[in-house]
C-alpha positions as a LaTeX table, in Angstrom:
\begin{tabular}{lrrr}
\hline
Residue & $x$ (\AA) & $y$ (\AA) & $z$ (\AA) \\
\hline
Met1 & 24.82 & 4.03 & 6.62 \\
Ala2 & 26.49 & 1.06 & 7.57 \\
Cys3 & 25.91 & $-2.73$ & 6.60 \\
Tyr4 & 26.77 & $-5.99$ & 8.51 \\
Leu5 & 27.00 & $-9.07$ & 6.41 \\
Trp6 & 26.11 & $-12.02$ & 8.12 \\
Gln7 & 28.41 & $-15.16$ & 7.38 \\
Ser8 & 26.84 & $-18.28$ & 9.02 \\
Ser9 & 30.14 & $-19.99$ & 9.87 \\
Pro10 & 33.18 & $-18.01$ & 11.03 \\
Asn11 & 36.23 & $-18.08$ & 8.44 \\
Ala12 & 38.69 & $-17.77$ & 11.31 \\
Glu13 & 39.81 & $-19.78$ & 14.30 \\
Gly14 & 38.70 & $-18.56$ & 17.61 \\
Val15 & 36.00 & $-16.05$ & 15.84 \\
Lys16 & 32.79 & $-16.16$ & 17.45 \\
Phe17 & 30.76 & $-14.15$ & 14.92 \\
Ser18 & 31.96 & $-13.31$ & 10.86 \\
Tyr19 & 30.64 & $-9.82$ & 10.37 \\
Thr20 & 31.81 & $-7.88$ & 7.50 \\
Leu21 & 31.20 & $-4.01$ & 7.80 \\
Ile22 & 30.78 & $-1.62$ & 4.82 \\
Phe23 & 29.88 & 2.09 & 4.71 \\
Ser24 & 27.95 & 3.78 & 2.05 \\
Val25 & 28.42 & 6.79 & 0.71 \\
Gly26 & 27.81 & 8.51 & $-2.48$ \\
Leu27 & 29.57 & 11.62 & $-4.11$ \\
Pro28 & 30.98 & 14.23 & $-1.74$ \\
Ser29 & 30.52 & 18.31 & $-2.44$ \\
Ser30 & 34.21 & 18.44 & $-2.49$ \\
Pro31 & 37.27 & 17.10 & $-3.82$ \\
Glu32 & 38.92 & 17.46 & $-0.48$ \\
His33 & 36.26 & 14.98 & 1.07 \\
Gln34 & 36.61 & 12.94 & $-1.77$ \\
Glu35 & 40.63 & 12.25 & $-0.99$ \\
Arg36 & 39.84 & 12.10 & 2.58 \\
Leu37 & 37.26 & 9.14 & 1.68 \\
Lys38 & 40.37 & 7.68 & $-0.36$ \\
Asn39 & 42.64 & 7.59 & 2.00 \\
Glu40 & 39.99 & 6.14 & 4.50 \\
Ser41 & 39.20 & 3.21 & 2.00 \\
Arg42 & 42.98 & 2.80 & 1.37 \\
Ile43 & 43.39 & 2.18 & 5.27 \\
His44 & 40.28 & 0.19 & 5.87 \\
Gly45 & 38.78 & $-0.99$ & 2.63 \\
Asp46 & 35.39 & $-0.60$ & 3.96 \\
Ile47 & 33.79 & 1.89 & 2.01 \\
Leu48 & 31.29 & 1.41 & $-0.68$ \\
Gln49 & 31.20 & 4.70 & $-2.82$ \\
Ala50 & 28.33 & 4.81 & $-5.70$ \\
Asn51 & 28.06 & 7.81 & $-8.42$ \\
Tyr52 & 25.14 & 9.97 & $-7.00$ \\
Met53 & 25.45 & 13.23 & $-4.76$ \\
Asp54 & 25.55 & 12.02 & $-1.21$ \\
Thr55 & 22.17 & 14.23 & 0.38 \\
Tyr56 & 19.38 & 13.50 & 2.25 \\
Arg57 & 17.07 & 13.29 & $-0.76$ \\
Asn58 & 19.08 & 10.64 & $-2.27$ \\
Leu59 & 18.64 & 8.00 & 0.35 \\
Thr60 & 17.11 & 5.82 & $-1.89$ \\
Leu61 & 19.54 & 5.66 & $-3.96$ \\
Lys62 & 22.29 & 5.03 & $-1.38$ \\
Gln63 & 20.20 & 1.69 & $-0.24$ \\
Leu64 & 19.87 & 0.75 & $-3.56$ \\
Ala65 & 23.19 & 0.89 & $-4.56$ \\
Glu66 & 24.61 & $-0.97$ & $-1.36$ \\
Leu67 & 21.73 & $-3.89$ & $-1.73$ \\
Arg68 & 22.73 & $-4.28$ & $-5.52$ \\
Tyr69 & 26.62 & $-4.67$ & $-4.50$ \\
Val70 & 25.48 & $-7.36$ & $-1.61$ \\
Ala71 & 23.33 & $-9.12$ & $-4.36$ \\
Ser72 & 25.56 & $-9.15$ & $-7.12$ \\
Ser73 & 29.08 & $-9.23$ & $-5.53$ \\
Cys74 & 28.72 & $-11.03$ & $-2.00$ \\
Gln75 & 28.10 & $-14.77$ & $-2.76$ \\
Asn76 & 28.75 & $-16.34$ & 0.63 \\
Ile77 & 26.33 & $-13.80$ & 2.55 \\
Lys78 & 22.92 & $-14.81$ & 3.90 \\
Thr79 & 21.83 & $-11.73$ & 5.86 \\
Ile80 & 22.32 & $-8.10$ & 5.91 \\
Ile81 & 22.03 & $-5.64$ & 8.52 \\
Lys82 & 21.06 & $-2.36$ & 7.61 \\
Leu83 & 22.10 & 0.48 & 10.59 \\
Asp84 & 22.08 & 4.46 & 10.61 \\
Asp85 & 25.20 & 5.55 & 11.59 \\
Asp86 & 23.88 & 6.43 & 15.32 \\
Val87 & 22.53 & 2.89 & 16.08 \\
Gly88 & 24.29 & 0.68 & 18.37 \\
Trp89 & 23.75 & $-3.03$ & 18.42 \\
Asn90 & 23.86 & $-6.41$ & 20.71 \\
Val91 & 26.16 & $-8.80$ & 18.46 \\
Glu92 & 24.98 & $-11.80$ & 20.44 \\
Lys93 & 21.65 & $-10.89$ & 20.31 \\
Ala94 & 21.18 & $-10.31$ & 16.76 \\
Ser95 & 23.36 & $-13.32$ & 16.00 \\
Gln96 & 20.63 & $-15.66$ & 17.86 \\
Phe97 & 17.52 & $-13.89$ & 15.99 \\
Ile98 & 19.65 & $-14.51$ & 12.64 \\
Asn99 & 20.12 & $-17.98$ & 13.38 \\
Asn100 & 16.83 & $-19.11$ & 15.01 \\
Ser101 & 14.06 & $-16.57$ & 13.86 \\
Leu102 & 14.68 & $-14.87$ & 10.50 \\
Ser103 & 12.82 & $-16.44$ & 7.36 \\
Thr104 & 14.16 & $-16.68$ & 3.94 \\
Asn105 & 11.32 & $-13.92$ & 2.50 \\
Glu106 & 11.12 & $-11.31$ & 5.17 \\
Ile107 & 12.78 & $-8.07$ & 6.56 \\
Cys108 & 12.48 & $-7.73$ & 10.44 \\
Cys109 & 12.27 & $-4.30$ & 12.06 \\
Ser110 & 10.59 & $-2.01$ & 13.85 \\
Arg111 & 7.66 & $-1.79$ & 11.37 \\
Arg112 & 5.40 & 1.28 & 10.78 \\
Ser113 & 1.93 & 0.80 & 9.83 \\
Asp114 & $-0.85$ & 3.27 & 8.61 \\
Phe115 & 1.51 & 6.12 & 8.35 \\
Lys116 & 0.32 & 9.09 & 6.58 \\
Pro117 & 2.04 & 11.55 & 4.23 \\
Leu118 & 2.96 & 14.68 & 5.48 \\
Tyr119 & 1.74 & 17.64 & 2.79 \\
Lys120 & 2.88 & 20.76 & 5.01 \\
Pro121 & 5.42 & 22.81 & 3.51 \\
Gly122 & 8.69 & 23.61 & 5.12 \\
Glu123 & 8.78 & 20.30 & 7.07 \\
Lys124 & 11.81 & 17.65 & 6.97 \\
Trp125 & 9.49 & 14.91 & 5.41 \\
Thr126 & 7.14 & 16.81 & 3.28 \\
Val127 & 6.17 & 15.48 & 0.08 \\
Thr128 & 4.02 & 16.44 & $-2.79$ \\
Lys129 & 0.86 & 14.96 & $-4.30$ \\
Glu130 & 2.94 & 14.37 & $-7.58$ \\
Glu131 & 5.66 & 12.63 & $-5.30$ \\
Trp132 & 2.89 & 10.70 & $-3.50$ \\
Asp133 & $-1.01$ & 10.73 & $-3.86$ \\
Leu134 & $-2.32$ & 7.81 & $-1.93$ \\
Pro135 & $-3.67$ & 8.42 & 1.68 \\
Thr136 & $-0.91$ & 6.37 & 3.61 \\
Phe137 & 2.26 & 4.73 & 3.15 \\
Pro138 & 2.39 & 1.06 & 2.62 \\
Pro139 & 3.54 & $-1.12$ & 6.18 \\
His140 & 7.79 & $-0.08$ & 6.34 \\
Cys141 & 10.26 & $-0.18$ & 8.66 \\
Val142 & 11.52 & 2.81 & 10.80 \\
Gly143 & 14.75 & 3.76 & 9.22 \\
Met144 & 16.91 & 3.08 & 12.08 \\
Met145 & 17.67 & $-0.59$ & 11.14 \\
Tyr146 & 16.17 & $-3.86$ & 9.49 \\
Ile147 & 17.64 & $-7.31$ & 9.21 \\
Ala148 & 16.73 & $-8.87$ & 5.77 \\
Ser149 & 17.88 & $-12.18$ & 4.15 \\
Ile150 & 20.06 & $-11.94$ & 0.67 \\
Ala151 & 17.12 & $-14.05$ & $-0.65$ \\
Ala152 & 14.24 & $-11.28$ & 0.22 \\
Ile153 & 17.04 & $-8.15$ & $-0.96$ \\
Lys154 & 17.06 & $-10.24$ & $-4.24$ \\
Arg155 & 13.15 & $-10.33$ & $-4.71$ \\
Met156 & 12.74 & $-6.87$ & $-3.97$ \\
Leu157 & 15.67 & $-5.73$ & $-6.44$ \\
Thr158 & 13.61 & $-7.51$ & $-9.39$ \\
Val159 & 10.64 & $-5.09$ & $-9.37$ \\
Val160 & 12.63 & $-2.05$ & $-8.48$ \\
His161 & 12.62 & $-0.96$ & $-12.46$ \\
Leu162 & 8.51 & $-1.34$ & $-12.28$ \\
Gln163 & 7.80 & 1.08 & $-9.48$ \\
Lys164 & 7.97 & 5.08 & $-9.38$ \\
Phe165 & 10.87 & 6.49 & $-7.57$ \\
Phe166 & 9.98 & 7.76 & $-4.02$ \\
Trp167 & 12.79 & 9.68 & $-2.09$ \\
Ile168 & 12.12 & 8.41 & 1.44 \\
Asp169 & 13.82 & 5.09 & 1.94 \\
Asp170 & 12.29 & 4.00 & 4.48 \\
Val171 & 9.11 & 4.01 & 2.64 \\
Phe172 & 10.32 & 3.01 & $-1.07$ \\
Ile173 & 12.59 & 0.44 & 0.23 \\
Thr174 & 10.84 & $-1.56$ & 2.89 \\
Gly175 & 7.70 & $-0.95$ & 2.07 \\
Val176 & 7.19 & $-0.19$ & $-1.67$ \\
Leu177 & 9.67 & $-2.89$ & $-2.65$ \\
Thr178 & 8.72 & $-5.58$ & $-0.16$ \\
Glu179 & 4.87 & $-5.01$ & $-1.39$ \\
Ala180 & 5.67 & $-5.20$ & $-4.99$ \\
Ser181 & 7.90 & $-8.27$ & $-4.21$ \\
Asn182 & 5.42 & $-10.09$ & $-1.91$ \\
Val183 & 8.26 & $-10.14$ & 1.15 \\
Thr184 & 7.14 & $-10.24$ & 4.64 \\
Val185 & 7.76 & $-6.83$ & 6.87 \\
Arg186 & 7.56 & $-8.31$ & 10.25 \\
His187 & 8.07 & $-6.25$ & 13.44 \\
Phe188 & 11.32 & $-6.98$ & 15.38 \\
Asp189 & 10.56 & $-5.85$ & 19.13 \\
Ala190 & 14.01 & $-5.63$ & 20.32 \\
Val191 & 14.31 & $-1.70$ & 19.22 \\
Asn192 & 14.78 & 1.03 & 21.58 \\
Glu193 & 14.89 & 4.40 & 19.89 \\
Glu194 & 15.80 & 6.41 & 23.02 \\
Tyr195 & 18.49 & 4.68 & 25.28 \\
Lys196 & 19.41 & 6.38 & 28.14 \\
Phe197 & 22.90 & 5.25 & 29.84 \\
Pro198 & 22.73 & 3.04 & 32.23 \\
Leu199 & 19.50 & 3.08 & 32.74 \\
Asp200 & 18.84 & 0.74 & 29.69 \\
Val201 & 21.68 & $-1.22$ & 29.36 \\
Asn202 & 19.71 & $-4.24$ & 30.50 \\
Asp203 & 16.36 & $-3.57$ & 28.87 \\
Gly204 & 16.85 & $-6.40$ & 26.46 \\
Ala205 & 17.17 & $-4.40$ & 23.40 \\
Ser206 & 19.17 & $-5.55$ & 20.23 \\
Phe207 & 19.24 & $-2.70$ & 18.56 \\
Phe208 & 19.36 & 1.00 & 20.06 \\
Ser209 & 19.68 & 4.61 & 18.75 \\
Val210 & 22.36 & 6.85 & 20.84 \\
Tyr211 & 24.48 & 9.79 & 20.27 \\
Lys212 & 26.83 & 9.52 & 17.56 \\
Lys213 & 30.02 & 10.77 & 19.94 \\
Tyr214 & 28.99 & 8.11 & 22.28 \\
Phe215 & 28.71 & 4.88 & 19.98 \\
Val216 & 31.89 & 3.30 & 20.58 \\
Tyr217 & 31.05 & 3.59 & 24.38 \\
Trp218 & 27.85 & 2.18 & 23.95 \\
Phe219 & 28.89 & $-0.65$ & 21.70 \\
Met220 & 31.57 & $-2.05$ & 24.39 \\
Val221 & 29.53 & $-1.45$ & 27.17 \\
Tyr222 & 26.83 & $-3.43$ & 25.59 \\
Asn223 & 28.88 & $-6.15$ & 24.21 \\
Gln224 & 31.84 & $-6.32$ & 26.80 \\
Asn225 & 31.06 & $-10.12$ & 27.21 \\
Thr226 & 30.99 & $-10.92$ & 23.69 \\
Ile227 & 33.86 & $-9.22$ & 22.13 \\
\hline
\end{tabular}
């Protein structure tokens, strides 16, 4: 999971956009993996590690860790872009949206409404009645990405302790917390979840899901006139 932190004014001469990249991780399953993380962090300085096991069912903890860090330690940041690590993006289009369209009390994403919990055993997103006993989930973001103002994030964090924990992070972070804090979830239609090269390069999407091994190539193709 990656977070891009937007600063409204680039702080270096000749820099068109100013983003800080953070990779959010938990605790790995072995000491060897932890040493690799330490080495990576020493080289690049872009890893945020928190005290939880890095498993699929701990993704809510992962998002809470990164949002709390940004809200408390990044005073000059106005906006956060949360991306899964298989999501590419058009830097210029996303920046234009942040500058011109993002309000201070909202999250923008591919919005999902009237989504029902799955109670079928053995499925990836199966939940129990004890975990979720309502007929539907609140409106929330499809997990691949969202853009949010820091003001909205701070409002959401003030109500975390009042909510029952739920392990599906998309629902808890962008559904339960936004609803409880009166933060708006606004649909952002510039998202393509199934990109095919080269057919979709000019389809207008600002964010797109790609195979991880091709991410760098997609990013360079889509931002060739920007970076």
